C-alpha positions in Angstrom: 91.0 58.7 147.8 87.7 59.9 149.3 87.1 59.0 152.9 84.1 58.8 155.1 84.0 59.2 158.9 81.2 57.0 160.3 80.2 57.7 164.0 78.0 55.3 166.0 77.0 57.0 169.2 73.3 55.9 169.7 74.4 53.9 172.8 75.6 55.8 175.8 77.9 52.9 177.0 80.1 52.9 173.9 81.0 55.3 171.1 82.6 53.9 167.9 84.2 55.7 165.0 85.2 54.2 161.8 87.1 55.7 158.8 86.3 54.2 155.4 88.5 54.5 152.3 86.7 53.4 149.1 84.3 51.5 151.2 87.0 49.6 153.1 87.7 50.0 156.8 91.1 51.6 157.4 90.9 53.0 160.9 88.7 52.3 164.0 88.5 53.8 167.5 86.0 53.3 170.2 85.5 54.4 173.8 83.5 52.9 176.6 82.2 54.3 179.9 83.9 51.6 181.9 87.3 52.3 180.4 87.6 56.0 179.8 90.9 57.4 178.3 93.0 59.8 180.3 95.7 60.5 177.7 96.1 64.2 177.2 94.6 65.2 180.6 96.5 67.5 182.8 96.6 66.9 186.6 97.9 68.6 189.7 99.5 65.5 191.3 101.3 64.5 194.5 104.6 62.6 194.6 103.8 59.3 196.3 107.2 57.6 196.1 110.7 58.2 194.7 112.7 55.3 193.4 116.4 56.0 192.7 116.8 52.4 191.5 114.3 53.1 188.7 115.4 56.7 188.4 111.7 57.6 188.4 108.9 58.6 190.7 105.3 57.4 191.3 102.7 60.2 191.4 99.1 60.2 192.6 96.8 61.8 190.0 93.5 60.8 191.7 92.6 58.2 189.1 93.1 54.9 190.9 96.5 53.5 190.0 99.6 55.6 190.5 101.3 57.1 187.4 104.9 56.7 186.4 107.2 59.7 186.0 110.6 59.1 184.6 113.5 61.5 185.2 113.8 62.2 181.5 110.3 63.6 181.5 111.1 66.4 184.0 111.5 69.9 182.6 114.8 71.9 183.1 112.8 74.5 185.1 112.1 71.8 187.7 115.6 70.3 187.6 117.1 73.7 188.5 120.9 73.5 189.2 120.9 69.7 188.4 119.9 70.1 184.7 123.4 69.9 183.5 124.4 66.9 185.7 123.6 63.6 184.0 124.3 61.6 187.2 121.7 63.4 189.2 119.4 61.1 191.3 115.7 61.8 191.1 115.6 61.9 194.9 117.7 65.0 194.8 115.0 66.7 192.7 111.7 65.4 193.9 110.5 64.3 197.4 107.5 62.5 198.8 104.4 64.7 199.2 105.6 67.3 196.7 103.0 68.7 194.3 103.7 68.8 190.6 101.8 69.4 187.3 101.9 66.5 184.9 100.1 65.3 181.7 99.2 61.8 180.8 101.2 60.6 177.8 100.2 56.9 177.9 97.0 55.3 179.3 97.0 52.4 181.7 97.7 49.1 180.2 97.0 45.9 182.1 98.8 46.1 185.5 100.9 49.1 184.4 99.8 52.5 185.5 99.7 55.6 183.2 102.9 57.3 182.1 103.0 61.1 182.8 105.3 63.9 181.8 105.9 67.5 183.0 106.2 68.6 179.4 102.7 69.8 178.6 101.2 69.8 175.1 97.8 71.1 174.0 96.7 70.2 170.5 94.3 72.2 168.4 92.9 71.9 164.9 95.8 73.6 163.1 98.5 74.1 165.7 99.9 72.6 168.9 101.4 74.6 171.8 103.8 72.8 174.1 106.7 73.0 176.5 110.0 72.9 174.7 113.7 73.1 175.8 114.7 74.8 172.6 111.7 77.2 172.4 110.4 78.9 169.2 108.4 76.7 166.9 108.3 73.6 164.7 106.7 72.1 161.7 104.9 68.7 161.4 107.0 65.9 159.9 104.1 65.1 157.6 104.9 68.4 155.7 107.6 67.1 153.5 107.8 69.8 150.7 110.3 72.6 151.1 107.8 75.2 149.9 105.2 74.2 152.5 107.7 74.2 155.2 108.8 77.7 154.3 105.2 78.9 154.4 104.9 77.4 157.9 108.0 79.2 159.0 106.5 82.5 157.8 103.4 81.9 159.9 105.4 81.0 163.0 107.4 84.2 162.7 104.3 86.2 163.3 103.6 84.5 166.7 104.9 85.7 170.0 106.1 82.5 171.7 107.3 82.9 175.3 110.5 81.3 176.6 110.3 77.6 177.3 107.3 77.3 174.9 106.9 76.1 171.3 104.3 76.1 168.6 104.0 73.4 166.0 102.0 73.9 162.8 100.0 70.7 162.0 99.5 69.3 158.5 95.9 70.7 158.4 97.3 74.1 159.2 98.9 74.4 155.8 95.5 74.6 154.1 94.1 77.0 156.7 93.9 80.7 156.3 95.9 83.1 158.6 92.6 84.0 160.4 91.8 80.4 161.1 95.3 79.7 162.3 95.4 82.7 164.6 91.9 81.8 166.0 93.1 78.3 166.8 96.3 79.6 168.5 94.3 82.1 170.6 92.0 79.3 171.9 94.9 77.2 172.9 96.5 80.1 174.7 93.3 80.7 176.7 93.3 77.0 177.7 96.9 77.2 178.8 96.2 80.3 181.0 93.3 78.5 182.6 95.5 75.5 183.5 97.9 77.9 185.2 95.1 79.6 187.1 93.6 76.3 188.3 97.0 74.9 189.3 97.6 77.8 191.6 94.3 77.4 193.6 93.5 73.7 193.1 94.1 71.1 195.8 96.1 68.1 194.7 95.4 65.6 193.3 92.9 67.2 191.0 92.1 67.5 187.2 93.1 70.7 185.6 92.4 70.1 181.9 90.4 67.3 180.2 90.7 66.3 176.6 87.6 66.7 174.4 85.4 63.6 173.9 86.1 61.0 171.2 84.0 62.6 168.5 85.6 66.0 168.8 89.1 64.5 169.0 88.5 62.4 165.8 87.2 65.5 163.9 90.1 67.5 165.1 92.9 64.9 164.4 91.6 63.0 161.5 89.5 65.4 159.4 91.4 66.4 156.3 90.6 67.7 152.8 90.1 64.1 151.4 87.2 63.5 153.8 83.9 64.1 151.9 81.4 63.0 154.6 81.0 62.9 158.4 77.9 60.7 159.2 76.5 60.6 162.8 73.5 58.5 164.0 72.9 60.3 167.3 71.2 63.7 167.5 73.0 65.0 170.6 76.4 64.1 169.2 75.4 65.6 165.8 74.7 68.9 167.5 78.0 68.9 169.4 79.9 68.1 166.2 78.0 70.9 164.4 79.0 73.4 167.0 82.7 72.4 166.6 82.4 72.8 162.9 80.8 76.2 163.2 83.5 77.3 165.6 86.6 76.0 163.8 85.5 75.2 160.2 82.3 77.1 159.4 82.7 76.6 155.6 82.8 72.8 155.9 79.7 72.3 158.0 77.9 71.0 154.9 79.9 67.8 155.1 78.2 66.9 158.3 75.3 64.5 157.8 72.7 62.9 160.2 72.0 59.2 159.7 68.3 58.6 159.9 67.8 55.0 158.5 66.3 52.3 160.7 69.2 49.9 160.0 72.2 50.2 162.3 74.8 52.5 160.8 77.7 50.1 161.1 75.7 47.3 159.6 74.5 49.5 156.8 78.1 50.3 155.7 79.4 46.7 156.3 81.7 47.7 159.2 80.5 45.0 161.7 82.0 42.2 159.7 85.4 43.9 159.5 85.3 44.5 163.3 84.8 40.8 163.9 87.9 40.0 161.8 90.0 42.2 164.1 89.9 39.6 166.9 91.0 36.7 164.6 94.5 35.5 164.4 94.4 34.8 160.7 93.6 37.3 158.0 93.0 36.2 154.4 94.7 37.9 151.4 93.0 38.4 148.0 95.2 36.0 146.1 94.6 33.1 148.6 97.5 33.7 151.0 97.1 34.8 154.6 98.9 36.5 157.5 98.9 35.2 161.1 99.2 37.8 163.9 100.4 36.8 167.3 100.6 39.5 170.1 102.8 38.9 173.1 104.1 40.9 176.0 107.4 41.7 174.3 106.6 42.0 170.7 104.1 41.3 167.8 105.0 38.5 165.4 103.4 38.5 161.9 103.8 35.5 159.7 103.1 35.6 155.9 101.8 32.4 154.3 101.3 31.7 150.6 98.4 29.3 151.2 96.4 28.6 148.0 98.1 31.3 146.0 99.3 29.4 142.9 98.2 31.5 140.0 101.6 32.9 139.0 104.1 31.4 136.5 106.6 30.2 139.0 107.3 30.0 142.7 109.3 33.3 142.9 106.4 35.2 141.2 103.9 33.8 143.6 106.0 34.6 146.6 106.6 38.2 145.3 102.9 38.9 144.8 101.9 37.4 148.1 104.4 39.5 150.0 103.2 42.7 148.2 99.6 42.0 149.2 100.7 41.2 152.7 102.4 44.6 153.2 99.1 46.5 152.5 97.1 44.3 154.8 99.8 44.4 157.6 99.8 48.3 157.5 96.0 48.2 157.7 95.9 45.7 160.6 98.5 47.7 162.6 96.3 50.8 162.4 93.1 49.0 163.1 94.4 47.0 166.0 96.8 49.7 167.1 99.6 47.3 167.6 102.8 49.0 168.9 106.3 48.3 170.1 108.6 45.9 168.3 106.9 44.2 165.3 108.6 41.3 163.5 107.3 40.4 160.0 108.3 37.0 158.6 107.9 37.4 154.8 108.1 34.4 152.5 111.8 34.0 151.4 112.5 35.7 148.0 115.6 34.9 145.9 115.6 38.2 144.0 117.2 41.1 145.7 115.1 43.5 143.6 111.9 41.8 144.9 113.1 42.3 148.5 113.8 46.0 147.8 110.3 46.5 146.2 108.7 45.0 149.3 110.6 47.3 151.6 109.6 50.4 149.5 106.0 49.2 149.5 105.7 48.8 153.3 107.3 52.2 153.8 104.8 53.7 151.4 101.7 52.2 153.0 102.9 53.1 156.5 103.3 56.8 155.6 99.6 57.4 156.2 99.8 56.1 159.7 99.7 58.9 162.4 101.9 56.9 164.7 105.7 57.2 164.6 107.2 54.3 162.7 110.8 53.1 162.1 111.3 50.5 159.4 114.4 48.4 158.9 115.5 46.2 156.0 114.6 42.6 155.2 117.3 40.3 156.7 119.0 37.3 155.3 116.4 35.1 157.0 113.5 36.9 155.4 112.4 38.9 158.5 111.8 42.6 158.7 111.7 44.5 162.0 109.8 47.8 162.6 108.8 49.8 165.7 105.5 51.6 165.9 104.2 54.1 168.5 101.1 52.9 170.3 98.4 55.7 170.1 95.8 54.0 172.3 95.0 50.7 174.0 94.7 47.7 171.7 91.1 46.7 171.0 91.9 43.2 172.2 92.9 44.5 175.6 89.8 46.8 175.9 87.0 44.5 174.7 88.4 41.0 175.7 89.4 39.3 178.9 91.8 36.5 179.5 90.4 33.0 179.1 90.0 31.2 182.4 90.7 27.8 180.7 93.9 28.5 178.8 95.1 31.7 180.8 95.6 33.5 177.5 97.8 30.8 175.8 95.2 29.5 173.5 95.8 25.9 174.4 94.6 23.6 177.2 95.5 20.1 178.4 93.6 17.1 177.1 91.0 15.2 179.2 93.4 12.4 180.1 96.1 14.8 181.3 93.5 16.7 183.4 92.2 13.4 184.8 95.6 12.4 186.0 96.1 15.9 187.5 92.7 15.6 189.3 93.6 12.2 190.7 96.8 13.7 192.2 94.9 16.5 193.7 92.3 14.1 195.2 95.1 12.1 196.8 96.8 15.2 198.2 93.5 16.5 199.5 92.7 13.3 201.4 96.2 13.0 202.8 95.8 16.4 204.5 92.4 15.7 206.1 92.5 15.3 209.9 88.8 15.0 210.5 87.0 11.8 209.4 84.6 12.0 206.5 82.4 9.4 204.9 82.0 10.9 201.4 84.1 13.1 199.1 82.3 14.5 196.1 84.6 15.9 193.4 83.1 18.3 190.8 84.8 18.2 187.4 83.9 19.0 183.7 82.1 16.1 182.1 85.0 15.1 179.8 87.5 14.9 182.7 85.0 13.1 184.9 84.4 10.4 182.2 88.2 9.9 181.8 88.7 9.6 185.5 85.8 7.2 186.0 86.6 5.0 183.0 90.4 4.9 183.0 91.4 5.5 186.6 88.7 3.4 188.4 91.3 1.2 190.0 93.3 4.1 191.4 90.0 5.7 192.8 89.1 2.4 194.5 92.6 2.1 196.1 92.3 5.7 197.4 88.8 4.9 198.8 90.1 1.8 200.7 93.2 3.6 201.9 91.4 6.6 203.5 88.1 4.7 204.2 86.0 7.2 202.3 83.5 7.0 199.4 84.8 9.0 196.4 82.1 10.3 194.1 83.2 11.9 190.7 80.5 14.3 189.6 80.7 15.4 186.0 79.0 18.7 185.1 78.2 19.9 181.6 78.2 23.6 182.5 81.5 23.5 184.3 84.4 25.1 182.5 87.3 25.3 184.9 89.4 22.0 185.0 90.3 22.7 188.7 88.4 20.1 190.8 86.0 21.4 193.5 85.7 19.2 196.6 82.6 18.7 198.8 82.8 16.8 202.0 80.1 14.7 203.9 81.2 14.1 207.5 80.4 11.1 209.6 76.7 11.2 210.7 75.9 13.9 208.3 74.2 11.6 205.8 71.5 10.5 208.2 70.8 14.0 209.4 70.6 15.3 205.8 68.1 12.5 205.0 66.0 13.3 208.0 65.9 17.0 207.1 65.0 16.2 203.5 62.2 14.0 204.6 60.8 16.7 207.0 61.2 19.3 204.2 59.2 17.2 201.8 56.5 16.5 204.4 56.0 20.1 205.5 58.1 22.7 203.6 56.5 25.6 205.3 57.6 24.4 208.7 61.0 23.3 207.6 63.0 25.9 209.5 61.0 25.5 212.7 61.4 21.7 212.6 65.1 22.0 212.2 65.3 24.4 215.1 63.3 22.0 217.3 65.5 19.0 216.3 68.7 20.9 217.1 67.2 21.9 220.5 66.2 18.3 221.2 69.7 17.1 220.3 71.1 19.2 223.2 68.7 17.5 225.8 68.7 14.0 227.2 65.1 13.9 228.7 63.8 13.3 232.2 65.0 10.6 234.5 62.7 7.6 235.5 60.8 8.0 238.9 59.3 5.6 241.5 55.6 5.3 242.2 53.4 4.0 245.1 50.6 1.6 244.3 48.2 3.4 246.7 48.7 6.6 244.8 48.0 5.1 241.4 45.1 6.7 239.4 41.8 4.8 239.3 41.1 2.2 236.6 38.7 3.1 233.8 35.8 0.7 233.5 34.3 2.1 230.4 36.3 1.1 227.3 34.9 4.1 225.5 36.8 6.4 227.9 40.1 5.0 226.5 41.1 7.3 223.6 44.0 5.9 221.6 46.2 8.5 219.9 47.8 7.9 216.5 51.4 8.4 216.2 53.4 8.7 213.0 57.1 8.3 212.7 59.0 11.5 211.7 62.2 9.5 211.5 62.6 7.5 208.3 65.1 5.2 210.1 62.6 4.1 212.8 59.9 3.6 210.2 62.3 1.4 208.1 63.2 -0.7 211.2 59.7 -1.1 212.9 57.3 -0.3 210.1 54.7 2.4 210.0 52.2 2.8 212.9 49.3 2.2 210.6 50.7 -1.1 209.5 51.4 -2.2 213.1 47.8 -1.4 214.1 46.3 -3.2 211.2 48.4 -6.3 211.9 47.3 -6.3 215.6 43.6 -6.2 214.6 44.0 -9.1 212.2 45.7 -11.2 215.0 43.1 -10.2 217.6 45.6 -8.8 219.9 44.8 -5.2 219.3 45.4 -3.0 222.3 45.5 0.7 222.6 49.1 2.0 222.1 48.5 5.0 224.2 45.9 6.0 226.8 45.1 9.6 227.5 43.4 10.5 230.7 41.1 13.5 231.0 42.5 14.8 234.3 39.7 17.3 234.7 37.1 14.6 234.7 38.3 13.1 238.0 38.4 15.1 241.2 40.0 14.1 244.5 36.8 12.5 246.0 36.1 10.3 243.0 39.7 9.2 242.8 39.7 8.1 246.5 36.4 6.2 246.2 37.4 4.4 243.0 40.7 3.4 244.6 39.0 1.6 247.5 36.2 -0.1 245.4 37.9 -1.1 242.2 40.5 -3.7 241.7 44.0 -2.6 241.0 44.2 -5.4 238.4 42.1 -3.2 236.1 44.8 -0.5 236.0 46.5 -0.5 232.6 48.5 2.7 232.7 49.9 5.3 235.2 49.4 9.0 235.4 52.4 11.3 235.1 51.1 13.4 238.0 51.3 10.6 240.4 54.6 9.0 239.3 56.7 10.3 242.2 55.5 8.0 245.0 56.9 4.7 246.3 55.1 1.5 247.6 55.5 1.2 251.3 53.1 -1.6 252.3 54.1 -4.3 249.9 57.6 -3.2 249.2 57.0 -3.7 245.5 58.5 -1.0 243.3 57.3 -0.2 239.8 59.4 2.0 237.4 57.1 4.0 235.1 58.1 5.1 231.6 58.8 8.8 231.3 57.5 9.1 227.7 53.9 7.8 227.4 53.5 9.0 223.9 55.4 6.2 222.2 53.9 2.8 221.2 54.5 -0.3 223.2 55.6 -3.5 221.4 53.6 -6.7 221.7 56.1 -8.7 223.8 56.3 -5.7 226.2 52.5 -5.8 226.6 52.5 -9.6 227.4 55.3 -9.1 229.9 53.4 -6.3 231.5 50.2 -8.4 231.9 52.2 -11.2 233.6 53.7 -8.8 236.1 50.2 -7.3 236.6 48.8 -10.8 237.5 51.6 -11.5 239.9 51.0 -8.2 241.5 47.3 -8.9 242.0 48.0 -12.3 243.6 50.5 -10.9 246.1 48.6 -7.8 247.1 47.7 -7.2 250.8 44.5 -6.0 252.4 45.8 -2.4 252.3 45.7 -2.6 248.5 42.3 -4.4 248.4 41.3 -8.0 247.6 39.1 -9.1 244.7 35.9 -10.6 246.2 33.8 -13.2 244.5 30.9 -10.8 244.5 32.9 -8.3 242.6 33.8 -11.0 240.1 30.2 -12.0 239.8 29.2 -8.5 239.1 
């Protein structure tokens, strides 16, 4: 069947390659910059640790995680005198800090590091050179005819293969000429010599040989005589592929084509829809049946269902047709998803023994085109078939998908009521461990869990609130995914401070940080202590009412404003009742000098004094023995009942004043 190789490389972050057979996707591979593949690379590594219990060693190849080297992957040349002893411990062969040449045979997968081997292998277009215990050469297992295998042996007999090395003729080499085969073998030999040269002078850990990029690897490994087109949408990758064709297959360069349409190449050939199906559990069959694929750590389980397939004469015929369709789709999905390891297929039970044998032959036939090594067993009495498949690369699911934070990869989550009960237990446990008092506990949950908790567990929440003397607020969030509750505390006294800061921030956002800093500083001070004053040192009274300048004061604290009202409201109320008095009096200290102050103190009555100066608040009254305590903060308003009490005290003071203070004469009253 004619095949097409479609290469999408117009985005540097990801390269995708698809192989179509009669317009249907049969193979897919892609590579991203974030997850580059190391399989096939050769490194000069350092032994990091030797584990006799595992009979293996961990080596540092300079690529992050340490690689795993099993004892069975060590060549006889390295084993030395221990090569014939099967009970040899790996610690007797390798030691920590030892340098060794290894090749990656399996890429990292999940938490597992890469697997490496000391048996090196370099693949070419037509041949492969490799280490071998037996030496000589070999023939690909895909070459199954005796005539073809005999021709391959004749070609190998012309090659000079050193001891401990082997050459394998690939399937594509059977259609190649002797010149092409020799040219490919010479290129591989040059690469092998370069690895030896770099290994001698390189400093471990270091890279000695890197596999070609994905496009060259695909053309090298998948291009065959049934491929009629190789279509690439990127100019640079097209030039690179053209150079590879000219070097290895100059007579086939006409099969290379540059895609120049505006529509994306994968969408033009209908590949995007097939890629989306790779990440679904269920795959539909043409007759109406389906297969369900479940991938686990240990194995892959595939279940075949008849579904709506009821077109056949009887049940046995329907089951037989559905199973035959399932074998083709299973083989295709295994290649596309690159599923490996143990694979269990649960076919629909068939009564006829011939039907079971036909299904076994069919699956062996369709798996023959798979490049991975496959071993297939027979269908058991319970209708299951077991096969093992070599994993060639990482599964697309592991590369392009991450584990769900809700279900942790299981595919199922608890219902809202179960999560609400779990959240209630966590709230109780959280409060029981608190040692510092808090006033509010805010619990952030998904909206469905919060609704279930508020509606069905309200009594339990109230009981917890009364037990721990705390207000519990359940906050449901639409955009919250994780069912794990998030706790937010409000400590005692924090609510008032937060309200004050929010009020200040609304009032003057630009000065918010400066106000916070000043409030914090004020919280660490207690202010000045009150002082005693002498009446003879008091400042002069002010006769002119226009000299009294009231200053307006606005509450910055919402709590004070809520208790006493705003200053504007207090002033307006005082004007309406006729008892308006200045709340504050500012003196212009520069206006009075020492002489005027002394004259005014001897002529004017002390009864006219309504306020005291801060500068003269440190004296005491000696003549009368009367002591007056002055307020330290003159910037705050005085309440009405305080004003009346102050006037009564001022009247008593005038009546009991002595001559040294100054009496009020009738003449002065007349004036």
